[in-house]
C-alpha positions in Angstrom: -22.2 -46.5 -22.6 -23.4 -44.8 -19.4 -21.9 -42.3 -17.0 -23.7 -43.1 -13.7 -24.2 -40.3 -11.2 -22.3 -37.7 -13.3 -24.0 -34.4 -13.3 -22.4 -32.8 -16.5 -22.7 -35.5 -19.1 -20.9 -34.8 -22.4 -20.9 -36.6 -25.8 -17.7 -38.5 -24.7 -19.4 -39.8 -21.6 -22.6 -41.5 -22.6 -24.1 -42.8 -25.9 -27.1 -45.0 -26.3 -27.0 -48.1 -28.5 -25.3 -47.0 -31.7 -22.9 -47.9 -34.4 -19.2 -47.1 -33.6 -17.5 -49.1 -36.4 -18.9 -50.5 -39.7 -16.5 -50.4 -42.6 -15.3 -52.4 -45.7 -11.6 -53.0 -45.9 -9.4 -54.0 -48.8 -5.8 -55.4 -48.8 -3.8 -56.5 -51.8 -0.1 -57.7 -51.7 2.0 -56.9 -54.7 5.7 -57.2 -55.5 6.1 -53.5 -54.9 4.3 -53.5 -51.5 0.9 -53.9 -49.9 -2.1 -51.8 -50.8 -4.7 -51.1 -48.2 -8.0 -49.2 -48.2 -10.9 -48.8 -45.8 -14.3 -47.1 -46.3 -17.0 -46.5 -43.7 -17.3 -45.7 -40.0 -14.0 -46.4 -38.2 -11.6 -45.1 -35.7 -7.9 -44.4 -36.1 -5.0 -43.0 -34.2 -1.5 -41.5 -34.9 1.5 -42.4 -32.8 1.2 -41.7 -29.1 -2.3 -40.2 -29.7 -1.3 -36.7 -28.6 -3.4 -35.1 -31.3 -5.2 -37.8 -33.2 -6.6 -40.6 -31.1 -9.2 -43.3 -30.6 -10.1 -41.5 -27.4 -9.9 -44.6 -25.3 -10.0 -42.8 -22.0 -13.7 -41.7 -21.8 -16.6 -44.0 -22.2 -17.2 -43.2 -25.9 -14.4 -43.6 -28.4 -14.0 -41.1 -31.3 -15.2 -42.5 -34.6 -15.0 -41.0 -38.1 -16.9 -41.6 -41.3 -13.9 -41.9 -43.5 -12.2 -43.1 -46.6 -8.5 -43.8 -46.4 -6.0 -45.7 -48.6 -2.3 -46.5 -48.3 0.7 -48.3 -49.7 3.4 -49.8 -47.5 6.7 -51.7 -47.8 9.1 -52.9 -45.1 10.6 -49.4 -44.8 7.9 -47.0 -46.1 4.3 -46.3 -45.5 2.1 -43.7 -47.3 -1.5 -43.0 -46.4 -4.1 -40.5 -47.3 -7.6 -40.0 -45.8 -10.8 -37.9 -46.0 -13.0 -38.0 -42.9 -15.8 -36.4 -41.0 -15.8 -36.8 -37.2 -18.9 -38.5 -35.8 -21.0 -36.2 -33.7 -22.5 -38.2 -30.8 -26.0 -37.7 -29.4 -27.5 -39.5 -26.5 -31.2 -39.1 -27.3 -32.2 -42.3 -29.2 -30.5 -45.4 -30.5 -28.7 -45.0 -33.8 -28.9 -41.2 -33.8 -25.2 -40.4 -34.3 -24.3 -38.6 -37.4 -21.4 -37.0 -39.2 -21.8 -33.8 -41.3 -19.9 -31.4 -43.3 -19.7 -29.1 -40.3 -16.3 -30.7 -39.4 -13.8 -32.4 -41.6 -10.3 -33.8 -41.1 -8.3 -34.8 -44.2 -4.6 -35.2 -45.0 -1.6 -37.3 -46.1 1.0 -39.1 -44.0 4.3 -40.7 -44.6 6.3 -43.1 -42.3 9.8 -44.3 -42.5 11.4 -47.2 -40.6 15.0 -45.9 -40.3 16.3 -49.0 -38.6 14.7 -51.9 -36.6 14.5 -49.7 -33.5 14.1 -46.1 -34.9 11.2 -44.6 -36.9 10.2 -41.2 -38.3 6.9 -39.8 -39.6 5.4 -36.6 -41.0 1.9 -35.6 -42.1 -0.1 -32.7 -43.4 -3.8 -32.4 -42.5 -6.6 -29.9 -43.1 -9.1 -29.4 -40.3 -12.3 -27.5 -41.0 -15.1 -26.7 -38.6 -18.2 -24.4 -38.9 -19.0 -22.1 -36.0 -15.8 -22.5 -34.0 -15.6 -20.5 -30.8 -12.3 -19.5 -29.1 -11.9 -16.8 -26.5 -10.7 -14.2 -29.0 -12.0 -15.5 -32.3 -15.1 -17.2 -33.7 -16.5 -18.3 -37.0 -15.4 -20.8 -39.7 -12.2 -22.6 -38.7 -9.7 -23.6 -41.4 -6.5 -25.0 -39.9 -3.5 -26.3 -41.8 -1.6 -28.8 -39.7 2.1 -29.8 -40.1 3.5 -32.6 -37.9 6.8 -34.4 -37.6 7.8 -37.1 -35.2 10.7 -39.4 -34.3 10.7 -42.4 -32.0 13.0 -45.3 -31.1 15.4 -46.7 -28.6 19.2 -47.1 -28.5 21.5 -48.5 -25.8 18.9 -48.3 -23.1 17.6 -44.9 -24.1 14.1 -44.5 -25.5 12.3 -41.4 -26.9 9.2 -40.3 -28.7 9.3 -36.6 -29.8 6.7 -34.8 -31.9 6.2 -31.2 -33.1 3.1 -29.7 -34.7 2.6 -26.3 -36.3 -0.8 -24.8 -37.3 -1.8 -21.9 -39.6 -5.0 -20.8 -41.1 -8.1 -18.8 -40.2 -10.8 -18.6 -37.5 -13.3 -16.0 -38.8 -11.2 -13.0 -39.6 -8.3 -13.9 -37.2 -5.1 -15.6 -38.5 -4.0 -18.8 -36.8 -0.3 -19.2 -35.7 -0.1 -22.0 -33.1 2.2 -24.8 -32.3 3.0 -27.6 -29.8 6.0 -29.9 -28.9 5.8 -33.1 -26.9 8.5 -35.5 -25.9 8.7 -38.7 -23.8 12.3 -39.9 -23.0 13.7 -42.4 -20.6 16.6 -44.8 -19.7 16.1 -48.4 -18.7 18.6 -50.1 -16.4 18.3 -53.5 -18.1 20.9 -55.2 -16.0 19.3 -54.3 -12.6 16.5 -56.2 -10.9 13.1 -55.3 -12.1 14.6 -53.3 -15.0 13.9 -49.8 -13.6 13.2 -47.0 -16.1 13.7 -43.4 -15.3 11.5 -41.2 -17.5 10.9 -37.6 -18.3 7.9 -36.1 -20.2 7.9 -32.6 -21.5 5.1 -30.8 -23.3 4.5 -27.2 -24.5 1.5 -25.8 -26.4 1.0 -22.2 -27.5 -1.7 -19.9 -26.0 -3.1 -16.6 -27.2 -0.8 -13.8 -26.0 -2.9 -10.9 -27.1 -6.7 -11.1 -27.7 -6.8 -8.0 -29.8 -4.0 -8.4 -32.2 -5.9 -10.3 -34.9 -3.9 -13.5 -34.4 -5.1 -16.6 -32.6 -2.2 -18.4 -31.0 -4.2 -20.9 -29.1 -3.2 -24.4 -30.1 -6.0 -26.8 -31.2 -5.2 -30.4 -30.1 -7.7 -31.8 -32.6 -8.7 -35.2 -31.3 -6.6 -35.7 -28.1 -6.5 -38.6 -25.7 -6.5 -37.7 -22.0 -4.6 -41.0 -21.4 -1.5 -39.2 -22.7 -1.2 -37.3 -19.4 -3.0 -39.6 -17.0 -6.2 -41.5 -16.9 -7.7 -38.7 -14.9 -7.5 -36.4 -17.9 -7.2 -33.2 -15.8 -5.6 -31.0 -18.4 -6.0 -30.1 -22.0 -3.2 -29.7 -24.6 -3.5 -25.9 -25.1 -1.7 -23.0 -23.5 0.4 -25.6 -21.6 3.8 -26.3 -20.1 4.0 -29.8 -18.6 6.9 -31.5 -16.9 6.6 -35.1 -15.7 9.3 -37.2 -14.2 8.6 -40.9 -13.6 9.9 -44.2 -12.5 8.8 -47.6 -13.9 9.6 -51.1 -12.7 8.7 -54.6 -13.9 8.6 -57.0 -10.9 7.5 -59.9 -13.2 7.2 -60.4 -17.0 3.5 -59.5 -16.9 3.4 -56.8 -14.2 4.5 -53.2 -14.7 4.3 -50.5 -12.0 4.8 -46.8 -12.6 4.9 -43.7 -10.3 5.1 -40.1 -11.6 4.5 -36.5 -10.7 3.3 -33.9 -13.1 3.9 -30.1 -12.9 1.7 -27.8 -14.9 1.9 -24.1 -16.0 0.2 -21.9 -18.5 2.5 -20.6 -21.3 0.7 -17.2 -21.1 -1.6 -15.9 -18.4 -3.4 -13.9 -21.1 -5.1 -17.1 -22.2 -7.2 -19.5 -20.2 -6.4 -22.8 -18.5 -7.9 -25.6 -20.6 -9.4 -28.9 -19.8 -10.1 -31.8 -22.2 -10.7 -31.8 -25.1 -10.0 -28.0 -25.4 -12.4 -26.2 -23.0 -11.3 -23.0 -21.3 -12.0 -22.8 -17.6 -14.2 -19.8 -17.0 -12.6 -17.0 -15.1 -9.0 -17.9 -15.8 -8.1 -15.9 -19.0 -6.0 -12.9 -18.0 -6.3 -13.8 -14.3 -4.0 -15.3 -11.8 -0.5 -16.8 -12.1 1.0 -19.1 -14.6 1.1 -22.0 -12.1 -1.8 -24.4 -12.8 -1.2 -27.2 -10.4 0.5 -30.6 -9.8 -0.6 -34.2 -9.8 0.7 -37.5 -8.4 0.1 -40.7 -10.4 0.5 -44.4 -9.7 -0.4 -47.1 -12.2 -0.3 -50.9 -12.4 -0.7 -52.9 -15.6 -1.0 -56.6 -15.7 -1.2 -59.1 -18.6 -3.3 -62.1 -17.6 -2.8 -63.7 -21.1 -2.2 -62.5 -24.7 -5.8 -61.5 -25.0 -6.7 -60.1 -21.4 -5.0 -57.2 -19.7 -5.9 -55.1 -16.7 -4.9 -51.7 -15.3 -5.4 -49.8 -12.0 -4.5 -46.2 -11.7 -4.9 -43.5 -9.0 -4.3 -39.8 -9.5 -4.3 -36.9 -7.0 -4.6 -33.5 -8.6 -3.8 -30.3 -6.5 -5.0 -27.1 -8.2 -2.9 -23.9 -8.4 -4.0 -20.5 -7.2 -5.6 -19.5 -10.6 -7.9 -22.5 -10.6 -8.7 -22.1 -6.9 -9.8 -18.5 -7.5 -12.0 -19.7 -10.3 -13.7 -22.2 -8.0 -11.6 -25.2 -8.7 -10.8 -27.8 -6.0 -8.3 -30.6 -5.5 -9.5 -34.0 -6.8 -8.8 -37.7 -6.6 -9.3 -40.2 -9.4 -9.3 -44.0 -9.4 -9.8 -46.2 -12.4 -9.9 -50.0 -12.9 -10.0 -51.5 -16.3 -10.1 -54.9 -18.0 -9.5 -55.1 -21.7 -10.2 -58.2 -23.8 -9.0 -58.2 -27.4 -9.0 -60.9 -30.1 
């Protein structure tokens, strides 16, 4: 994977020839349900990938050296995993490694409440050596509690998720949280089946750098696709509101237009970009208004195996980012995806 002409190349932008997935899987069907297990280098994602994703937006996906096992029936699914995130390097072929410096482990339960409604919850333990936040640094031990509900009924659809985090970073206590929701209504009887949608996201930020408590939410392994392909904002110290309209002119073509509005939850903390990087010069400076973006997107299914998408995003920065040297930007992406 390459990032041509990009001046600041990070580990998610480029990676020389390396091993992204290599695992052994096991599946056994029984009268009580299906047992599954997988050992090796792999990727995995939860739900809409707000916080645990395959990171499909940048060039390099997020892999894990992991062991997970689960048991599932028609209505229930139980999973447990132990993993180490792969640390990417772009020096030589086959130089990517995972280490004990970062681990992500936990247990998850899913329940199919009806054919159209589902719920899930999980607990995870995230550990990282030498973590650095604006008001705390040191060993990070973060206990994660997550609940989610998704479904559709009588034209309405929703996907709502809440996450709480407690633990320690160095000597500072962690007390952080986030809530995300996507809702909409589809007019199925109208031409092109228009859907009116609204997305709302809030994530905590650090309100007082000297109180011994770190309130900054850690989005763990986020996917920038959740906001837009442009990935202009991170999921920390955030208030995000995004109305949208989607139409389907043909069975295989979907068109969407949306506008996103962004604020900081507290001006005492920074504005964050993906994955969780504070913008220099914004903590404690400027207004809560972060900026706004316009997004248009087209998705087309050529056949069951080949899909394509085209997206354009214009991001207009707010005064706090402008004072820190930020500028308006435009983003255009075309993608073809072949699966089998």
